[in-house]
C-alpha positions in Angstrom: 24.6 13.2 53.3 25.0 10.0 52.2 28.6 9.5 50.1 27.1 6.5 48.0 24.4 9.1 47.0 26.9 11.9 46.5 29.1 9.7 44.3 26.2 8.6 42.0 25.1 12.7 42.0 28.7 13.5 40.4 28.7 10.5 38.2 25.3 11.5 36.9 26.1 14.9 36.5 29.5 13.5 34.6 27.3 11.6 32.1 24.5 14.5 31.8 27.3 17.0 30.5 28.6 14.0 28.6 25.0 13.9 26.8 24.9 17.4 26.0 28.7 17.7 24.5 28.1 14.7 22.2 25.0 16.4 20.8 27.0 19.5 20.1 30.1 17.4 18.8 27.5 15.4 16.7 26.0 18.5 15.1 29.5 19.9 14.6 31.0 16.7 13.0 27.9 16.3 11.0 28.3 19.7 9.9 31.9 19.1 8.9 30.9 16.2 6.5 28.4 18.5 4.9 30.6 21.1 4.4 33.2 18.4 2.8 30.7 17.0 0.6 29.4 21.1 -0.6 33.1 21.3 -1.5 33.7 18.5 -3.7 30.2 19.5 -5.5 30.4 23.1 -5.7 34.2 23.5 -5.3 35.2 27.3 -5.0 31.7 28.5 -5.5 30.7 27.0 -1.8 30.9 29.4 1.5 31.0 27.3 4.4 29.8 29.2 7.7 33.1 28.4 9.4 34.9 29.8 6.9 35.3 33.5 8.9 37.4 36.0 7.1 37.4 38.4 9.7 39.3 36.1 12.1 41.3 34.2 9.2 39.5 30.9 9.6 38.9 28.3 7.4 37.3 25.3 8.2 36.9 24.0 4.5 40.7 24.7 3.8 41.4 22.4 6.8 39.1 19.6 5.8 40.6 19.4 2.7 44.2 18.5 4.1 45.2 14.5 3.9 45.0 14.7 7.7 41.3 15.2 6.8 40.9 11.3 6.4 42.8 9.8 9.0 42.5 6.2 8.6 44.1 6.5 5.3 46.4 9.1 6.4 47.8 6.6 9.0 48.1 3.8 6.6 45.0 2.0 8.3 42.9 1.8 5.1 44.3 2.1 1.7 42.8 6.0 -0.2 39.1 5.2 -1.4 38.2 2.5 0.5 34.9 2.5 1.9 36.3 3.2 5.3 38.4 5.7 4.3 36.0 8.1 5.5 36.0 12.1 6.6 37.2 12.6 10.4 33.8 14.1 10.6 32.3 10.4 10.1 34.5 9.3 13.1 33.2 11.8 15.0 29.7 11.4 14.3 30.2 7.7 15.4 32.5 8.6 18.6 29.4 11.1 19.7 26.5 8.9 18.9 28.4 6.3 21.3 28.8 8.8 23.9 25.5 9.8 23.6 23.8 6.3 23.8 26.2 5.4 26.8 24.4 8.4 28.6 21.2 6.6 28.3 22.4 3.2 29.8 21.7 2.2 32.9 24.8 1.4 35.4 24.7 -2.0 35.4 24.2 -2.1 31.7 27.6 -0.3 31.6 29.3 -2.4 33.7 27.9 -5.7 32.3 28.5 -4.8 28.5 31.6 -4.8 27.3 31.4 -1.9 24.8 30.0 0.1 27.4 32.1 -0.5 30.1 34.4 2.0 32.1 37.4 0.6 30.6 36.4 0.7 26.8 34.9 4.1 27.2 38.4 5.0 28.6 40.1 3.4 25.6 37.5 5.1 23.1 37.8 8.7 24.8 41.4 8.1 24.8 41.3 7.7 20.9 39.1 10.4 20.4 41.2 12.7 22.7 44.6 11.4 20.8 43.1 12.6 17.6 42.2 15.7 18.8 45.8 16.1 20.2 47.4 15.3 16.5 45.2 17.2 14.7 45.2 20.2 17.0 49.1 20.1 16.5 49.0 19.9 12.8 46.6 23.0 12.9 49.1 24.7 15.0 52.2 23.8 12.6 50.1 25.2 9.9 49.2 28.3 11.5 45.2 27.7 10.5 42.4 28.4 12.5 39.3 26.1 12.1 36.4 27.0 14.2 34.5 23.7 13.8 38.2 22.0 14.7 38.9 23.7 17.8 35.3 23.2 19.2 35.4 19.4 18.4 38.8 19.4 20.5 37.6 21.0 23.2 34.7 18.5 23.4 36.8 15.9 23.2 39.1 17.0 25.7 36.3 17.3 28.0 34.8 14.1 27.7 38.2 12.7 28.2 38.4 14.3 31.4 34.8 13.2 32.1 35.4 9.5 31.1 38.4 9.5 33.3 36.7 11.1 36.1 33.7 8.4 35.8 36.3 5.4 35.7 38.0 7.1 39.0 34.6 7.2 40.8 34.2 3.5 40.2 31.3 3.5 37.7 33.3 1.9 35.2 34.1 -1.9 35.1 37.5 -1.1 36.9 38.2 2.0 38.7 41.4 3.8 39.0 42.6 4.8 42.6 43.3 8.4 42.5 45.8 9.7 45.6 
C-alpha cells in the first residue's frame, strides 16, 4: 500500500470521528443550555433528564456553580457582561468549529489560519484544559454530572485526535513523534 494514501486514510478517519464527536458534543452542550434556562425559568419545579437520582447524578446542581460561567469565573469578563455566557455556549462554539473544520479540504485547512493544525491544537487544548479544570472541580465537590462527564470524554478524544492529525502532518506545521 502507498504510504501517502495510508496517511491520508488515517487523517480522514480522525476527522470523520471528530465530526461525529462534535455532533454529539453539540447536542450535549445545547441540552446544557436548555437545562440552565429551564432552571432559571422554572426553578426547582424543573426535572432535568440528566438529574438521575438512582446514581446520585445532578447536572442542574453543577450548572449553577460559579464555574458554570468560566469567562467571568476567571475574570476575563465581568459578571453580567454579554460575553458572560454559560459553558454550554462555549461548548457549542467549539463543537461547531470542529464540525465545520471536518468539511474543509486539506488545502483550506492549511491556508486558513483559523483552521490550520496549530490553531486547531490551541483551540482543542483550551477545550481540554477547561475539561480538566471542571472535571477536577467535580471530583473535589464529589458531584456526578453525566452531561459534563460525557463532554469531558469527547473533548479529551478530540484533543488526542487533533494531536494525531497534527503529528501526521495534516496541519500547517507537523510534530515529529519519536
